Each structure stands twice: as structure tokens, then as C-alpha cells.
DSSP file (Angstrom, degrees, kcal/mol; ACC not computed):
  #  RESIDUE AA STRUCTURE BP1 BP2  ACC     N-H-->O    O-->H-N    N-H-->O    O-->H-N    TCO  KAPPA ALPHA  PHI   PSI    X-CA   Y-CA   Z-CA
    1    1 A M              0   0    0      0, 0.0   127,-0.4     0, 0.0     2,-0.2   0.000 360.0 360.0 360.0 142.1  -85.5  -89.5  166.3
    2    2 A S        +     0   0    0      1,-0.1   128,-0.3   127,-0.1   127,-0.0  -0.715 360.0  81.4-130.3-176.8  -82.2  -89.8  164.6
    3    3 A G        +     0   0    0      2,-0.3    -1,-0.1    -2,-0.2   126,-0.1   0.314  57.0 111.6 100.0  -8.6  -80.7  -88.7  161.3
    4    4 A F  S    S+     0   0    0      1,-0.3    -2,-0.1    -3,-0.1   127,-0.1   0.936  97.3  21.1 -60.9 -45.5  -79.8  -85.1  162.3
    5    5 A I  S >  S-     0   0    0      3,-0.1     3,-1.9    47,-0.0    -1,-0.3  -0.883  99.6-132.4-122.1  95.8  -76.1  -86.1  162.1
    6    6 A P  T 3  S+     0   0    0      0, 0.0    -2,-0.0     0, 0.0    -4,-0.0  -0.174  84.7   6.8 -54.3 137.0  -76.0  -89.2  159.8
    7    7 A N  T 3  S+     0   0    0      1,-0.2     0, 0.0     0, 0.0     0, 0.0   0.592  86.5 145.3  67.4  14.3  -73.8  -92.0  161.2
    8    8 A F    <   -     0   0    0     -3,-1.9    -1,-0.2    43,-0.1    -5,-0.2  -0.735  49.6-125.9 -81.6 122.6  -73.3  -90.3  164.5
    9    9 A P    >   -     0   0    0      0, 0.0     3,-2.1     0, 0.0   116,-0.1  -0.310  14.6-117.2 -70.3 152.3  -73.2  -93.1  167.2
   10   10 A H  T 3  S+     0   0    0      1,-0.3    -2,-0.0   116,-0.0     0, 0.0   0.754 117.9  42.0 -59.4 -24.7  -75.5  -92.9  170.2
   11   11 A D  T 3  S+     0   0    0     78,-0.1    -1,-0.3   113,-0.1   115,-0.0   0.022  90.8 135.8-110.0  26.4  -72.5  -92.6  172.5
   12   12 A G    <   -     0   0    0     -3,-2.1   113,-1.5    78,-0.1     2,-0.4  -0.082  51.8-116.8 -70.1 173.1  -70.5  -90.2  170.3
   13   13 A V  E     -AB  88 124A   0     75,-2.7    75,-3.0   111,-0.2     2,-0.5  -0.928  16.0-157.4-118.4 136.1  -68.6  -87.1  171.4
   14   14 A V  E     -AB  87 123A   0    109,-3.1   109,-3.4    -2,-0.4     2,-0.4  -0.950  10.0-161.7-111.2 128.2  -69.3  -83.5  170.5
   15   15 A T  E     -AB  86 122A   0     71,-2.7    71,-2.2    -2,-0.5     2,-0.5  -0.916   2.0-162.6-113.3 143.0  -66.5  -81.0  170.8
   16   16 A V  E     -AB  85 121A   0    105,-2.5   105,-2.2    -2,-0.4     2,-0.5  -0.981   6.1-172.4-127.7 123.9  -67.1  -77.2  171.0
   17   17 A N  E     -AB  84 120A   0     67,-2.2    67,-2.5    -2,-0.5     2,-0.6  -0.957   8.8-158.9-110.3 130.6  -64.4  -74.6  170.4
   18   18 A R  E     -A   83   0A   0    101,-0.8     2,-0.4    -2,-0.5   101,-0.4  -0.951  16.3-178.6-110.1 119.1  -65.4  -70.9  171.1
   19   19 A V  E     -A   82   0A   0     63,-2.8    63,-2.7    -2,-0.6     2,-0.5  -0.930  15.6-159.5-120.8 143.3  -63.2  -68.5  169.2
   20   20 A I  E     -A   81   0A   0     -2,-0.4    95,-3.1    97,-0.2    96,-0.6  -0.983  25.9-121.7-123.8 122.1  -63.3  -64.7  169.3
   21   21 A L  B     -D  114   0B   0     59,-3.4    93,-0.2    -2,-0.5     6,-0.1  -0.349  23.2-119.7 -67.7 132.8  -61.7  -62.8  166.4
   22   22 A K    >   -     0   0    0     91,-3.0     3,-1.8     1,-0.1    -1,-0.1  -0.425  26.7-116.6 -64.7 146.4  -58.8  -60.4  167.2
   23   23 A P  T 3  S+     0   0    0      0, 0.0    -1,-0.1     0, 0.0    -2,-0.1   0.796 111.9  60.0 -58.9 -30.0  -59.7  -56.8  166.1
   24   24 A E  T 3  S+     0   0    0      2,-0.1     2,-0.3    89,-0.0    -2,-0.0   0.529  98.3  71.8 -79.0  -4.2  -56.8  -56.7  163.6
   25   25 A Y  S <  S-     0   0    0     -3,-1.8     2,-0.2    88,-0.2    -4,-0.0  -0.780  74.9-131.9-111.0 155.8  -58.2  -59.7  161.6
   26   26 A T     >  -     0   0    0     -2,-0.3     4,-1.7     1,-0.1     3,-0.2  -0.583  26.2-111.1 -99.7 165.1  -61.3  -59.9  159.4
   27   27 A L  H  > S+     0   0    0      1,-0.2     4,-3.0     2,-0.2     5,-0.2   0.848 120.5  59.6 -60.4 -34.5  -64.1  -62.4  159.3
   28   28 A D  H  > S+     0   0    0      2,-0.2     4,-2.6     1,-0.2    -1,-0.2   0.884 101.3  54.4 -61.0 -38.4  -62.7  -63.6  156.0
   29   29 A D  H  > S+     0   0    0     -3,-0.2     4,-2.0     2,-0.2    -2,-0.2   0.939 112.5  43.2 -58.9 -47.5  -59.3  -64.4  157.7
   30   30 A L  H  X S+     0   0    0     -4,-1.7     4,-2.7     1,-0.2     5,-0.3   0.950 113.6  50.1 -65.7 -48.9  -61.1  -66.6  160.2
   31   31 A Q  H  X S+     0   0    0     -4,-3.0     4,-2.7     1,-0.2    -2,-0.2   0.906 110.9  49.3 -57.8 -44.5  -63.4  -68.2  157.7
   32   32 A E  H  X S+     0   0    0     -4,-2.6     4,-2.1     2,-0.2    -1,-0.2   0.931 114.0  44.5 -62.9 -45.8  -60.5  -69.1  155.4
   33   33 A R  H  X S+     0   0    0     -4,-2.0     4,-2.1    -5,-0.2    -2,-0.2   0.906 114.8  47.6 -67.7 -40.9  -58.3  -70.6  158.1
   34   34 A V  H  X S+     0   0    0     -4,-2.7     4,-3.1     2,-0.2     5,-0.2   0.909 110.2  53.7 -65.9 -41.5  -61.2  -72.6  159.6
   35   35 A A  H  X S+     0   0    0     -4,-2.7     4,-2.6    -5,-0.3     5,-0.2   0.932 109.7  47.2 -58.4 -45.9  -62.2  -73.8  156.2
   36   36 A V  H  X S+     0   0    0     -4,-2.1     4,-1.7     2,-0.2    -1,-0.2   0.907 114.1  48.1 -62.1 -42.0  -58.7  -75.1  155.5
   37   37 A L  H  X S+     0   0    0     -4,-2.1     4,-2.2     2,-0.2    -2,-0.2   0.926 112.3  48.0 -64.2 -45.5  -58.6  -76.8  158.9
   38   38 A C  H  X S+     0   0    0     -4,-3.1     4,-2.6     1,-0.2    -2,-0.2   0.893 109.3  53.0 -66.7 -38.4  -62.0  -78.4  158.5
   39   39 A E  H  X S+     0   0    0     -4,-2.6     4,-2.4    -5,-0.2    -1,-0.2   0.885 108.3  52.1 -61.9 -37.3  -61.1  -79.7  155.1
   40   40 A N  H  X S+     0   0    0     -4,-1.7     4,-2.8    -5,-0.2     5,-0.3   0.928 109.1  49.0 -64.3 -44.5  -58.0  -81.3  156.6
   41   41 A V  H  X S+     0   0    0     -4,-2.2     4,-2.2     1,-0.2     5,-0.3   0.933 112.2  48.2 -61.6 -45.3  -60.0  -83.0  159.3
   42   42 A K  H  X S+     0   0    0     -4,-2.6     4,-1.0     1,-0.2    -1,-0.2   0.920 115.8  45.5 -59.7 -42.8  -62.5  -84.3  156.7
   43   43 A T  H  < S+     0   0    0     -4,-2.4    -2,-0.2    -5,-0.2    -1,-0.2   0.940 125.6  26.5 -67.4 -49.6  -59.6  -85.6  154.5
   44   44 A Y  H  < S+     0   0    0     -4,-2.8    -1,-0.2    -5,-0.2    -2,-0.2   0.549 128.5  36.0 -97.0  -8.3  -57.4  -87.2  157.1
   45   45 A H  H ><>S+     0   0    0     -4,-2.2     5,-2.6    -5,-0.3     3,-1.3   0.401  80.4  95.5-130.5   4.3  -59.9  -88.2  159.8
   46   46 A S  T 3<5S+     0   0    0     -4,-1.0     3,-0.4    -5,-0.3    -3,-0.1   0.782  97.9  42.2 -63.6 -24.8  -63.1  -89.3  158.2
   47   47 A D  T 3 5S+     0   0    0      1,-0.2    -1,-0.3    -4,-0.2    -2,-0.1   0.302 112.5  55.1-102.2   9.1  -61.8  -92.8  158.5
   48   48 A T  T < 5S-     0   0    0     -3,-1.3    -1,-0.2     2,-0.1    -2,-0.1  -0.108 132.1 -60.0-134.1  37.5  -60.4  -92.4  162.0
   49   49 A G  T   5S+     0   0    0     -3,-0.4    40,-2.5     1,-0.3     2,-0.3   0.206  89.4 126.9 114.5 -17.4  -63.4  -91.2  164.0
   50   50 A F  E   < +C   88   0A   0     -5,-2.6    -1,-0.3    38,-0.2    38,-0.2  -0.596  23.6 171.1 -76.7 132.8  -64.6  -87.9  162.6
   51   51 A V  E     -     0   0A   0     36,-3.2     2,-0.3     1,-0.4    37,-0.2   0.738  54.3 -59.3-110.0 -36.4  -68.3  -87.9  161.8
   52   52 A G  E     -C   87   0A   0     35,-1.3    35,-3.2   -47,-0.0    -1,-0.4  -0.979  46.8-161.2 172.1-179.6  -69.1  -84.3  160.9
   53   53 A G  E     -C   86   0A   0     -2,-0.3     2,-0.3    33,-0.3    33,-0.2  -0.988   5.6-149.6-170.5 176.3  -69.1  -80.7  162.1
   54   54 A L  E     -C   85   0A   0     31,-2.7    31,-3.1    -2,-0.3     2,-0.4  -0.982  10.0-143.0-156.1 156.8  -70.3  -77.2  161.7
   55   55 A V  E     -C   84   0A   0     -2,-0.3     2,-0.4    29,-0.2    29,-0.2  -0.992  19.1-168.2-124.5 131.8  -69.1  -73.7  162.3
   56   56 A A  E     -C   83   0A   0     27,-2.6    27,-2.8    -2,-0.4     2,-0.4  -0.977   9.0-147.3-127.3 136.0  -71.6  -71.0  163.5
   57   57 A L  E     -C   82   0A   0     -2,-0.4     2,-0.3    25,-0.2    25,-0.2  -0.829  26.5-111.8-101.7 134.6  -71.1  -67.3  163.6
   58   58 A N        -     0   0    0     23,-2.9    21,-2.6    -2,-0.4    23,-0.2  -0.500  25.9-163.6 -60.7 120.2  -72.6  -65.0  166.3
   59   59 A T        -     0   0    0     -2,-0.3    -1,-0.2     2,-0.2    19,-0.1   0.565  36.9-117.2 -85.6  -9.7  -75.2  -62.9  164.4
   60   60 A G  S    S+     0   0    0      1,-0.3    15,-2.0    17,-0.1     2,-0.3   0.203  76.5 123.7  92.4 -16.4  -75.5  -60.4  167.2
   61   61 A E  B     -E   74   0C   0     13,-0.2     2,-0.4     2,-0.0    -1,-0.3  -0.562  44.1-162.3 -82.0 139.8  -79.2  -61.2  167.8
   62   62 A I        -     0   0    0     11,-0.5     2,-0.7    -2,-0.3     5,-0.1  -0.991  19.9-126.8-123.6 128.7  -80.3  -62.3  171.3
   63   63 A S     >  -     0   0    0     -2,-0.4     4,-0.6     1,-0.2     9,-0.1  -0.627  19.8-173.9 -77.2 113.1  -83.6  -64.1  171.7
   64   64 A N  T  4 S+     0   0    0     -2,-0.7    -1,-0.2     1,-0.2     6,-0.1   0.653  88.4  56.9 -77.0 -15.5  -85.7  -62.3  174.3
   65   65 A E  T  4 S+     0   0    0      1,-0.2    -1,-0.2    -3,-0.1    -2,-0.1   0.783 116.7  33.2 -80.7 -28.9  -88.1  -65.2  174.0
   66   66 A G  T  4 S+     0   0    0      2,-0.0     2,-0.3     0, 0.0    -2,-0.2   0.364 104.6  85.0-109.1   3.8  -85.5  -67.8  174.9
   67   67 A S     <  -     0   0    0     -4,-0.6     3,-0.2     3,-0.1    -5,-0.0  -0.815  46.3-172.6-111.0 148.8  -83.3  -65.9  177.3
   68   68 A T        +     0   0    0     -2,-0.3     3,-0.1     1,-0.1    -1,-0.1   0.170  69.8  85.1-119.8  16.1  -83.8  -65.4  181.0
   69   69 A I  S    S-     0   0    0      1,-0.4     2,-0.2     3,-0.0    -1,-0.1  -0.020 103.9 -74.6-110.6  30.6  -81.0  -62.9  181.6
   70   70 A G        -     0   0    0     -3,-0.2    -1,-0.4     1,-0.1     2,-0.3  -0.627  62.3 -60.9 110.8-171.1  -82.8  -59.7  180.7
   71   71 A Q        +     0   0    0     -2,-0.2    -1,-0.1    -3,-0.1    -7,-0.1  -0.491  61.2 169.5-116.3  60.2  -84.0  -58.0  177.6
   72   72 A A        -     0   0    0     -2,-0.3   -10,-0.1     1,-0.1     3,-0.1  -0.316  23.0-157.2 -67.2 154.9  -80.7  -57.5  175.7
   73   73 A V        -     0   0    0      1,-0.4   -11,-0.5   -12,-0.1     2,-0.3   0.678  66.1  -0.4-109.5 -23.7  -81.1  -56.4  172.1
   74   74 A D  B     -E   61   0C   0    -13,-0.2     2,-0.4   -11,-0.0    -1,-0.4  -0.989  66.7-110.8-161.5 163.4  -77.8  -57.4  170.6
   75   75 A S    >   -     0   0    0    -15,-2.0     3,-1.4    -2,-0.3   -13,-0.0  -0.796  14.1-141.4-101.4 138.1  -74.4  -59.1  171.4
   76   76 A D  T 3  S+     0   0    0     -2,-0.4    -1,-0.1     1,-0.3     0, 0.0   0.645 100.9  65.8 -67.5 -13.2  -71.2  -57.2  171.4
   77   77 A L  T >>  +     0   0    0      3,-0.1     3,-2.5     2,-0.1     4,-1.8   0.226  69.3 147.3 -94.5  12.9  -69.6  -60.3  169.8
   78   78 A K  T <4 S-     0   0    0     -3,-1.4   -19,-0.2     1,-0.3    -4,-0.0  -0.276  79.6  -3.6 -52.0 128.8  -71.5  -59.9  166.5
   79   79 A D  T 34 S+     0   0    0    -21,-2.6    -1,-0.3     2,-0.2   -20,-0.1   0.615 126.3  76.6  60.4  14.8  -69.4  -61.2  163.6
   80   80 A K  T <4 S+     0   0    0     -3,-2.5   -59,-3.4   -22,-0.2     2,-0.4   0.564  81.4  65.6-122.1 -22.0  -66.5  -61.7  166.0
   81   81 A E  E  <  +A   20   0A   0     -4,-1.8   -23,-2.9   -61,-0.2     2,-0.3  -0.873  57.3 175.0-110.9 135.7  -67.4  -64.9  167.8
   82   82 A A  E     -AC  19  57A   0    -63,-2.7   -63,-2.8    -2,-0.4     2,-0.5  -0.973  21.7-143.1-134.5 152.2  -67.7  -68.4  166.3
   83   83 A L  E     -AC  18  56A   0    -27,-2.8   -27,-2.6    -2,-0.3     2,-0.6  -0.964   8.2-160.3-111.5 130.5  -68.4  -71.9  167.5
   84   84 A I  E     -AC  17  55A   0    -67,-2.5   -67,-2.2    -2,-0.5     2,-0.5  -0.955  16.9-174.8-109.6 112.2  -66.6  -74.8  165.8
   85   85 A I  E     -AC  16  54A   0    -31,-3.1   -31,-2.7    -2,-0.6     2,-0.3  -0.930   3.2-178.2-117.8 124.7  -68.5  -77.9  166.7
   86   86 A T  E     -AC  15  53A   0    -71,-2.2   -71,-2.7    -2,-0.5     2,-0.4  -0.902  17.0-143.3-125.6 153.8  -67.3  -81.3  165.7
   87   87 A F  E     +AC  14  52A   0    -35,-3.2   -36,-3.2    -2,-0.3   -35,-1.3  -0.963  23.1 178.3-121.2 128.5  -68.8  -84.8  166.1
   88   88 A W  E     -AC  13  50A   0    -75,-3.0   -75,-2.7    -2,-0.4   -38,-0.2  -0.906  38.8-129.6-131.1 152.0  -66.6  -87.8  166.8
   89   89 A K  S    S-     0   0    0    -40,-2.5     2,-0.3    -2,-0.3    -1,-0.1   0.860  95.1  -1.9 -67.1 -34.9  -67.0  -91.5  167.4
   90   90 A S     >  -     0   0    0    -41,-0.2     4,-1.6   -78,-0.1    -1,-0.2  -0.990  63.4-120.4-153.0 158.1  -64.8  -91.3  170.5
   91   91 A F  H  > S+     0   0    0     -2,-0.3     4,-2.6     1,-0.2     5,-0.2   0.867 113.3  57.7 -65.2 -37.1  -62.8  -88.7  172.5
   92   92 A E  H  > S+     0   0    0      1,-0.2     4,-2.3     2,-0.2    -1,-0.2   0.895 105.8  48.8 -62.6 -40.1  -59.7  -90.8  172.0
   93   93 A E  H  > S+     0   0    0      2,-0.2     4,-1.9     1,-0.2    -1,-0.2   0.882 110.7  52.0 -66.9 -36.4  -60.1  -90.6  168.2
   94   94 A H  H  X S+     0   0    0     -4,-1.6     4,-1.5     2,-0.2    -2,-0.2   0.947 110.6  47.0 -60.1 -49.5  -60.6  -86.8  168.5
   95   95 A E  H  X S+     0   0    0     -4,-2.6     4,-0.8     1,-0.2    -2,-0.2   0.890 110.1  52.6 -61.7 -41.8  -57.4  -86.4  170.6
   96   96 A K  H >< S+     0   0    0     -4,-2.3     3,-0.8     1,-0.2     4,-0.4   0.896 105.6  55.2 -63.3 -38.5  -55.4  -88.6  168.2
   97   97 A S  H >< S+     0   0    0     -4,-1.9     3,-1.2     1,-0.2     6,-0.3   0.879 104.5  54.2 -62.5 -36.2  -56.5  -86.4  165.3
   98   98 A H  H 3< S+     0   0    0     -4,-1.5    -1,-0.2     1,-0.3    -2,-0.2   0.668 102.7  57.0 -73.6 -16.0  -55.2  -83.3  167.0
   99   99 A R  T << S+     0   0    0     -4,-0.8    -1,-0.3    -3,-0.8    -2,-0.2   0.492  83.3 115.6 -89.1  -3.4  -51.8  -84.8  167.5
  100  100 A S  S <> S-     0   0    0     -3,-1.2     4,-1.8    -4,-0.4     3,-0.3  -0.330  72.6-126.9 -70.9 149.7  -51.4  -85.4  163.7
  101  101 A D  T  4 S+     0   0    0      1,-0.2    -1,-0.1     2,-0.2    -3,-0.0   0.816 109.0  51.8 -63.6 -32.0  -48.7  -83.6  161.8
  102  102 A T  T  > S+     0   0    0      1,-0.1     4,-0.6     2,-0.1    -1,-0.2   0.805 110.5  48.1 -77.7 -26.5  -51.2  -82.2  159.3
  103  103 A F  H  > S+     0   0    0     -3,-0.3     4,-2.3    -6,-0.3     3,-0.4   0.940  98.9  63.0 -77.1 -48.4  -53.6  -80.8  161.9
  104  104 A Q  H  X S+     0   0    0     -4,-1.8     4,-2.4     1,-0.2     5,-0.2   0.847 101.0  48.4 -54.7 -48.2  -51.3  -78.9  164.2
  105  105 A P  H  > S+     0   0    0      0, 0.0     4,-1.4     0, 0.0    -1,-0.2   0.905 115.3  46.3 -61.7 -38.6  -49.9  -76.2  161.8
  106  106 A L  H  X S+     0   0    0     -4,-0.6     4,-1.5    -3,-0.4    -2,-0.2   0.853 110.4  53.6 -70.4 -35.3  -53.5  -75.4  160.5
  107  107 A F  H  X S+     0   0    0     -4,-2.3     4,-2.3     1,-0.2    -1,-0.2   0.908 107.4  50.8 -62.8 -44.2  -54.8  -75.3  164.1
  108  108 A Q  H  X S+     0   0    0     -4,-2.4     4,-1.7     1,-0.2    -1,-0.2   0.833 104.8  57.8 -65.5 -32.5  -52.1  -72.8  165.0
  109  109 A D  H  X S+     0   0    0     -4,-1.4     4,-0.6     2,-0.2    -1,-0.2   0.890 109.2  45.1 -62.9 -40.4  -53.1  -70.7  162.0
  110  110 A V  H >< S+     0   0    0     -4,-1.5     3,-1.1     1,-0.2     4,-0.3   0.921 110.9  52.3 -69.3 -43.6  -56.7  -70.5  163.4
  111  111 A I  H >< S+     0   0    0     -4,-2.3     3,-1.6     1,-0.3     6,-0.3   0.820  97.6  68.9 -63.3 -30.0  -55.5  -69.7  167.0
  112  112 A E  H 3< S+     0   0    0     -4,-1.7    -1,-0.3     1,-0.3    -2,-0.2   0.812 101.5  44.8 -58.1 -32.4  -53.4  -66.9  165.6
  113  113 A V  T << S+     0   0    0     -3,-1.1   -91,-3.0    -4,-0.6     2,-0.5   0.414  97.1  93.0 -92.7   2.1  -56.5  -64.8  164.7
  114  114 A C  B X   -D   21   0B   0     -3,-1.6     3,-0.9    -4,-0.3   -93,-0.3  -0.843  56.5-161.7-106.0 126.4  -58.3  -65.5  168.0
  115  115 A E  T 3  S+     0   0    0    -95,-3.1   -94,-0.1    -2,-0.5    -1,-0.1   0.699  92.4  50.7 -77.1 -18.1  -58.0  -63.2  171.0
  116  116 A N  T 3  S-     0   0    0    -96,-0.6    -1,-0.2     1,-0.4     2,-0.2   0.265  96.9-139.1-102.3  13.1  -59.2  -65.9  173.5
  117  117 A G    <   -     0   0    0     -3,-0.9    -1,-0.4    -6,-0.3     2,-0.3  -0.469  44.8 -66.6  63.8-135.9  -56.9  -68.6  172.4
  118  118 A N        -     0   0    0     -2,-0.2     2,-0.4    -3,-0.1   -99,-0.1  -0.956  40.3-178.9-155.0 137.0  -58.8  -71.8  172.4
  119  119 A E        -     0   0    0   -101,-0.4  -101,-0.8    -2,-0.3     2,-0.6  -0.972  16.0-162.7-130.8 119.2  -60.6  -74.0  174.9
  120  120 A E  E     -B   17   0A   0     -2,-0.4     2,-0.4  -103,-0.2  -103,-0.2  -0.905   6.0-165.2-108.5 118.1  -62.2  -77.1  173.4
  121  121 A I  E     -B   16   0A   0   -105,-2.2  -105,-2.5    -2,-0.6     2,-0.4  -0.841   9.1-143.1-106.0 135.7  -64.8  -78.8  175.6
  122  122 A A  E     -B   15   0A   0     -2,-0.4     2,-0.3  -107,-0.2  -107,-0.2  -0.799  17.6-173.0-101.0 140.5  -66.0  -82.3  174.9
  123  123 A Y  E     -B   14   0A   0   -109,-3.4  -109,-3.1    -2,-0.4     2,-0.5  -0.934  23.6-125.9-128.8 150.7  -69.7  -83.3  175.5
  124  124 A K  E     -B   13   0A   0     -2,-0.3     2,-0.2  -111,-0.2  -111,-0.2  -0.856  36.8-112.6 -93.7 130.8  -71.5  -86.6  175.4
  125  125 A M        +     0   0    0   -113,-1.5     3,-0.1    -2,-0.5  -113,-0.0  -0.450  39.0 170.9 -65.8 126.1  -74.5  -86.5  173.1
  126  126 A L        -     0   0    0      1,-0.4     2,-0.3    -2,-0.2    -1,-0.2   0.706  67.1  -3.3-103.4 -31.1  -77.8  -86.8  175.0
  127  127 A W        +     0   0    0      2,-0.0    -1,-0.4  -125,-0.0     2,-0.3  -0.970  56.1 172.1-159.9 145.1  -80.2  -86.0  172.2
  128  128 A S        +     0   0    0   -127,-0.4     2,-0.3    -2,-0.3  -124,-0.1  -0.971  12.3 159.8-149.1 154.0  -80.3  -85.0  168.6
  129  129 A G        -     0   0    0     -2,-0.3     2,-0.3  -126,-0.1  -126,-0.1  -0.972  28.2-133.8-168.2 153.7  -83.1  -84.8  166.1
  130  130 A K        -     0   0    0   -128,-0.3  -126,-0.1    -2,-0.3    -2,-0.0  -0.769  43.4 -86.7-109.4 162.7  -84.1  -83.2  162.9
  131  131 A A        -     0   0    0     -2,-0.3    -1,-0.1     1,-0.1     2,-0.1  -0.241  44.6-107.0 -63.8 153.2  -87.4  -81.5  162.2
  132  132 A Y        -     0   0    0      1,-0.1    -1,-0.1     2,-0.1     2,-0.1  -0.424  32.1-117.1 -68.6 152.0  -90.4  -83.5  161.1
  133  133 A D     >  -     0   0    0     -2,-0.1     4,-2.6     1,-0.1     5,-0.2  -0.356  43.1 -89.5 -78.1 178.1  -91.5  -83.2  157.5
  134  134 A E  H  > S+     0   0    0      1,-0.2     4,-1.9     2,-0.2     5,-0.1   0.886 127.8  47.5 -61.8 -40.3  -95.0  -81.7  157.0
  135  135 A E  H  > S+     0   0    0      2,-0.2     4,-2.1     1,-0.2    -1,-0.2   0.910 112.9  48.0 -67.9 -42.9  -96.8  -85.0  157.1
  136  136 A Q  H  > S+     0   0    0      1,-0.2     4,-2.4     2,-0.2    -2,-0.2   0.897 110.2  53.2 -64.7 -39.7  -94.9  -86.2  160.3
  137  137 A A  H  X S+     0   0    0     -4,-2.6     4,-2.2     1,-0.2    -1,-0.2   0.907 109.6  47.6 -63.2 -42.4  -95.6  -82.8  162.0
  138  138 A Q  H  X S+     0   0    0     -4,-1.9     4,-2.5    -5,-0.2    -1,-0.2   0.904 111.3  50.7 -66.4 -40.4  -99.3  -83.1  161.3
  139  139 A A  H  X S+     0   0    0     -4,-2.1     4,-2.3     1,-0.2    -2,-0.2   0.893 110.5  49.9 -63.1 -40.4  -99.4  -86.7  162.6
  140  140 A A  H  X S+     0   0    0     -4,-2.4     4,-2.3     2,-0.2    -2,-0.2   0.905 111.3  48.3 -65.3 -41.8  -97.6  -85.6  165.8
  141  141 A K  H  X S+     0   0    0     -4,-2.2     4,-2.4     2,-0.2    -2,-0.2   0.919 111.6  50.3 -62.6 -44.3 -100.1  -82.8  166.3
  142  142 A D  H  X S+     0   0    0     -4,-2.5     4,-2.5     1,-0.2    -2,-0.2   0.917 110.4  49.7 -62.1 -43.9 -103.0  -85.2  165.7
  143  143 A A  H  X S+     0   0    0     -4,-2.3     4,-2.4     2,-0.2    -1,-0.2   0.908 109.3  51.9 -62.2 -43.1 -101.6  -87.7  168.2
  144  144 A K  H  < S+     0   0    0     -4,-2.3     4,-0.4     1,-0.2    -1,-0.2   0.929 112.3  45.4 -59.0 -45.5 -101.1  -84.9  170.8
  145  145 A R  H >< S+     0   0    0     -4,-2.4     3,-0.7     1,-0.2    -2,-0.2   0.918 114.6  48.7 -64.2 -42.6 -104.7  -83.8  170.5
  146  146 A K  H 3< S+     0   0    0     -4,-2.5    -2,-0.2     1,-0.2    -1,-0.2   0.863 121.1  33.7 -68.3 -35.8 -106.0  -87.4  170.6
  147  147 A H  T 3< S+     0   0    0     -4,-2.4    -1,-0.2    -5,-0.2    -2,-0.2   0.167  82.5 138.1-108.4  15.6 -104.1  -88.4  173.6
  148  148 A A    <         0   0    0     -3,-0.7    -3,-0.1    -4,-0.4    -4,-0.0  -0.375 360.0 360.0 -65.5 139.6 -104.0  -85.1  175.6
  149  149 A V              0   0    0     -2,-0.1    -1,-0.1     0, 0.0    -4,-0.1   0.427 360.0 360.0 -96.6 360.0 -104.6  -85.6  179.3
């Protein structure tokens, strides 16, 4: 299945930044700086390899159904940790974007509010997919029942 990230190539690159907010800054500080940075990337790099991105905030909730490391009830990093995830046609295009004059000052503004600095790791996409609509989901369930071994 495709379409989760429109126009993302099968051999595209996903980069993940994990940032942890310094205690003296607010979530609004982080959101504002990240929004300005992301808008810059969209403006100057949509035609040079950038495909899309998302920013996710740690809610503090830990899934005990999906975790195998005990029965924790919440994360100490609630509202302090965020993931900045971007999708690129190639790693080379990603790296070139980060060397641009418009990107670097905004990137430094984001790093200023982060206690962990930044480590950006690149991943090769192995799978992506979006949910079925109601009709597709029913057809998939029917097929599973019909062809169950």
C-alpha cells in the first residue's frame, strides 16, 4: 500500500531528530522555532528533495499493550520531548539543504532550546501505509476469513 506520504519514493530517506526541551523554555518556544524552520524547509527545499515531514510531541502516555519493558504509567519527558521527522528523496539532498544559508540560523534557534543538542539519524524506508477505508477494511477481513489456513 502506498499513499501514506504522497510522492515519497520507494527508496527515499527518513530523518529523525529527537529534541528535549530545556527547563527554562516553554513548549510554545519550541513550537514557534520548529514551525519557522519547517516552513523554511518547505519553501526552499520542496523542489530540491524535500517530500514532507511531521513533528510529534511526547504525550507522556506509555502503551502497556505495546511495550515489553514493564508496566510504566507515564513518561518523564511528557511535553518536553519531540520528534522532528522529515522525508527526502535522497540523503545527499537532505545534507545539501542543511548547508543552506537560510536553514542554518533557524536550525541554531531550535537547538538553543534543546538540552540534548541534536542528533539526526537517517533511515531507509522499508514500509509505509495508510489505513484502509471502511470498504477496504471489510474486504480485507472477508479475504482473511475466506483464505484462513
